[in-house]
C-alpha positions as CSV (number, residue, x, y, z in Angstrom):
1,X,-48.6,74.6,17.1
2,X,-48.5,76.5,20.5
3,X,-51.2,73.9,21.6
4,X,-49.4,71.1,20.5
5,X,-46.6,72.1,22.7
6,X,-48.7,72.8,25.8
7,X,-50.1,69.5,24.9
8,X,-46.7,67.8,24.7
9,X,-45.5,69.7,28.1
10,X,-48.2,68.9,29.7
11,X,-47.5,65.2,29.3
12,X,-44.2,65.3,30.1
13,X,-45.2,67.1,33.1
14,X,-47.7,64.3,33.8
15,X,-45.0,61.8,33.3
16,X,-42.7,62.4,36.0
17,X,-44.5,61.2,39.0
18,X,-45.0,58.0,37.0
19,X,-41.2,57.6,35.9
20,X,-40.1,58.2,39.7
21,X,-42.5,55.7,41.3
22,X,-41.4,53.0,38.4
23,X,-37.3,54.1,38.8
24,X,-37.7,53.9,42.7
25,X,-39.7,50.4,42.4
26,X,-37.2,48.6,39.9
27,X,-33.9,50.4,41.0
28,X,-33.8,51.1,44.7
29,X,-33.9,48.6,48.0
30,X,-36.1,49.1,51.2
31,X,-33.4,50.0,54.3
32,X,-33.6,47.0,56.1
33,X,-32.9,46.7,59.7
34,X,-31.7,44.1,62.3
35,X,-34.7,42.2,64.4
36,X,-34.9,42.6,68.2
37,X,-36.2,39.4,70.2
38,X,-39.8,39.9,72.0
39,X,-39.3,40.5,75.3
40,X,-41.6,41.0,78.2
41,X,-40.8,43.2,81.7
42,X,-41.5,41.5,85.0
43,X,-40.6,43.2,88.0
44,X,-38.0,44.8,86.5
45,X,-36.6,41.8,85.3
46,X,-36.4,41.2,81.3
47,X,-38.5,38.0,80.1
48,X,-37.4,36.7,76.7
49,X,-40.3,34.9,74.8
50,X,-39.5,31.1,74.0
51,X,-41.3,29.0,72.0
52,X,-42.0,26.1,74.9
53,X,-41.7,22.5,74.7
54,X,-45.4,21.2,73.1
55,X,-47.2,18.2,72.3
56,X,-50.1,18.4,69.3
57,X,-51.3,16.9,66.3
58,X,-51.1,17.6,62.6
59,X,-54.4,17.2,59.7
60,X,-52.1,14.4,58.8
61,X,-52.9,12.9,62.2
62,X,-49.0,12.5,62.8
63,X,-47.6,13.8,66.3
64,X,-45.8,17.3,65.7
65,X,-43.5,18.3,69.0
66,X,-40.8,21.2,69.3
67,X,-38.2,19.2,67.6
68,X,-40.1,18.6,64.6
69,X,-39.5,22.5,64.0
70,X,-36.5,22.6,65.4
71,X,-34.3,24.9,63.4
72,X,-37.0,26.9,61.2
73,X,-37.8,30.0,60.9
74,X,-41.8,29.7,62.2
75,X,-44.9,32.0,61.2
76,X,-47.5,31.2,64.0
77,X,-51.3,31.5,64.2
78,X,-53.9,30.9,66.5
79,X,-57.8,29.9,65.2
80,X,-60.6,28.4,66.0
81,X,-63.3,27.2,63.9
82,X,-66.6,28.2,65.2
83,X,-66.7,32.0,66.1
84,X,-66.0,33.2,69.8
85,X,-68.1,36.5,70.6
86,X,-65.1,38.1,71.8
87,X,-63.4,37.5,68.3
88,X,-62.6,40.8,66.4
89,X,-65.4,41.3,64.2
90,X,-64.3,42.0,60.6
91,X,-67.1,43.8,58.3
92,X,-67.2,44.0,54.4
93,X,-70.1,46.0,54.2
94,X,-73.1,44.5,55.9
95,X,-71.2,41.2,55.6
96,X,-69.3,39.9,58.7
97,X,-66.2,37.6,57.8
98,X,-64.9,35.4,60.1
99,X,-61.7,36.6,61.6
100,X,-59.8,32.8,60.9
101,X,-60.6,33.5,57.2
102,X,-59.3,37.2,57.2
103,X,-56.2,35.7,59.1
104,X,-55.5,32.7,56.8
105,X,-56.1,35.0,54.1
106,X,-53.3,37.0,55.0
107,X,-51.3,34.5,56.2
108,X,-51.6,32.4,52.9
109,X,-50.1,36.1,50.9
110,X,-47.1,35.7,53.1
111,X,-46.9,32.1,52.1
112,X,-46.9,33.0,48.6
113,X,-44.1,35.5,48.7
114,X,-41.4,32.6,49.6
115,X,-39.5,30.9,47.0
116,X,-40.6,27.2,48.6
117,X,-38.3,25.9,45.2
118,X,-35.0,26.6,47.4
119,X,-36.4,24.5,50.4
120,X,-35.9,27.1,52.4
121,X,-36.1,25.9,56.3
122,X,-39.6,27.3,56.8
123,X,-42.6,26.3,58.3
124,X,-46.1,27.6,58.9
125,X,-48.1,26.4,62.0
126,X,-51.9,27.3,62.6
127,X,-52.5,26.2,66.1
128,X,-56.3,25.3,66.9
129,X,-57.8,26.7,69.9
130,X,-60.1,23.6,71.4
131,X,-62.9,22.8,68.8
132,X,-63.8,19.6,67.7
133,X,-62.1,17.2,66.2
134,X,-65.2,17.1,63.5
135,X,-64.8,20.7,63.0
136,X,-61.3,20.6,62.4
137,X,-61.4,17.8,60.2
138,X,-64.4,19.3,58.0
139,X,-62.1,22.9,58.1
140,X,-59.2,22.0,56.8
141,X,-60.9,19.6,54.3
142,X,-62.2,22.9,53.2
143,X,-58.8,24.5,52.6
144,X,-55.5,23.6,50.4
145,X,-53.0,23.5,53.0
146,X,-49.2,22.6,51.7
147,X,-48.9,19.8,54.0
148,X,-44.9,19.7,53.8
149,X,-44.2,23.3,54.6
150,X,-48.0,24.2,56.9
151,X,-49.4,22.3,59.3
152,X,-53.2,23.0,61.3
153,X,-52.4,21.7,64.7
154,X,-54.9,20.6,67.6
155,X,-54.6,18.9,70.9
156,X,-55.1,19.4,74.6
157,X,-55.8,23.5,75.5
158,X,-53.4,22.8,78.0
159,X,-50.6,23.1,75.4
160,X,-51.9,25.9,73.4
161,X,-51.9,28.5,76.7
162,X,-48.0,26.9,77.1
163,X,-47.6,28.6,73.9
164,X,-50.2,31.2,73.4
165,X,-49.7,32.9,77.0
166,X,-47.2,31.6,78.9
167,X,-44.8,32.1,76.3
168,X,-45.6,34.4,73.9
169,X,-47.6,36.5,76.5
170,X,-50.4,37.6,74.1
171,X,-53.7,39.5,75.2
172,X,-56.2,37.2,73.4
173,X,-55.2,34.1,76.4
174,X,-55.3,36.4,79.2
175,X,-56.9,34.9,82.3
176,X,-58.1,32.4,80.6
177,X,-57.8,28.2,82.3
178,X,-58.7,25.3,80.2
179,X,-61.7,24.5,79.4
180,X,-62.1,27.8,77.6
181,X,-64.0,28.8,74.6
182,X,-61.8,28.4,71.6
183,X,-60.5,31.9,70.2
184,X,-58.9,33.0,67.0
185,X,-55.7,35.4,67.5
186,X,-55.6,38.6,65.6
187,X,-51.9,38.1,65.3
188,X,-49.2,36.3,63.9
189,X,-45.9,35.5,65.5
190,X,-42.9,35.1,63.2
191,X,-39.8,33.0,65.4
192,X,-36.4,32.5,64.7
193,X,-34.3,29.1,64.4
194,X,-33.9,29.0,67.9
195,X,-37.3,29.4,68.9
196,X,-37.0,32.9,69.7
197,X,-40.0,35.6,68.9
198,X,-38.7,38.0,66.8
199,X,-42.2,40.1,66.0
200,X,-45.5,40.2,66.3
201,X,-48.0,41.2,63.9
202,X,-52.1,42.6,63.7
203,X,-52.9,40.2,61.1
204,X,-56.2,42.4,60.2
205,X,-54.0,45.5,59.2
206,X,-52.3,45.5,55.8
207,X,-49.9,47.7,56.8
208,X,-48.5,45.0,59.6
209,X,-48.6,41.9,56.7
210,X,-46.3,44.4,54.9
211,X,-44.1,45.1,57.8
212,X,-44.2,41.3,58.8
213,X,-42.7,40.8,55.0
214,X,-40.2,43.3,55.0
215,X,-39.0,42.6,59.0
216,X,-39.1,38.4,57.8
217,X,-36.5,39.7,54.5
218,X,-34.9,41.6,56.9
219,X,-34.4,38.1,59.5
220,X,-32.7,36.4,56.3
221,X,-30.5,38.8,55.6
222,X,-28.9,39.7,58.7
223,X,-29.5,36.5,60.5
224,X,-29.2,33.4,58.1
225,X,-28.0,34.9,54.9
226,X,-27.8,31.0,53.5
227,X,-31.9,31.1,53.8
228,X,-32.0,34.9,51.2
229,X,-32.3,32.4,48.1
230,X,-36.1,31.9,49.7
231,X,-36.7,35.5,49.1
232,X,-39.3,35.7,45.8
233,X,-37.8,38.1,43.8
234,X,-40.4,41.2,42.9
């Protein structure tokens, strides 16, 4: 009898942490904060980052400018099809995984967290940094891109530098001038409907990916409550 009571007591003690985890997951909400604008400081002046005018072509062959994504929340990344020796190396045991594979895999997970059935004003842009059209078409043809809300863009490297270097001021583009060997960036930008970047996230870091998701929800709740319908329930 005493052994039975001891086993029951042990099971209850072991169950308490699981019950607490379930409670906090099901019945509590994360604490969200307002998302600041990204900026740089140059000679004491605060320079807020802004998506500039651009002209690129998507995987459908359509010419795309900043006007085509005006009024939309954007997730933007930069990639190359062919590896660049300067790209960050991602290893899985002894096997090297292309940085773009990790980047777009993480972007795809973010994409799945959005309730697209509610037709939110949200768009994904993956900008190629200068591969040949043949290589780009081969890559885009090998991946199932949801073309109605995720465009793969390509065009002159000068247009790429206008966004990644002049506007976003990402370190991957420091000192680059066209022509340059195509690179894959390690970050994803979240840009608000006014074209202002609200966060840059390391795409190879799972914790940063989670932070991007939380900031995305916070951006909708604080700045665009009409878009909260796009938040997919847990």
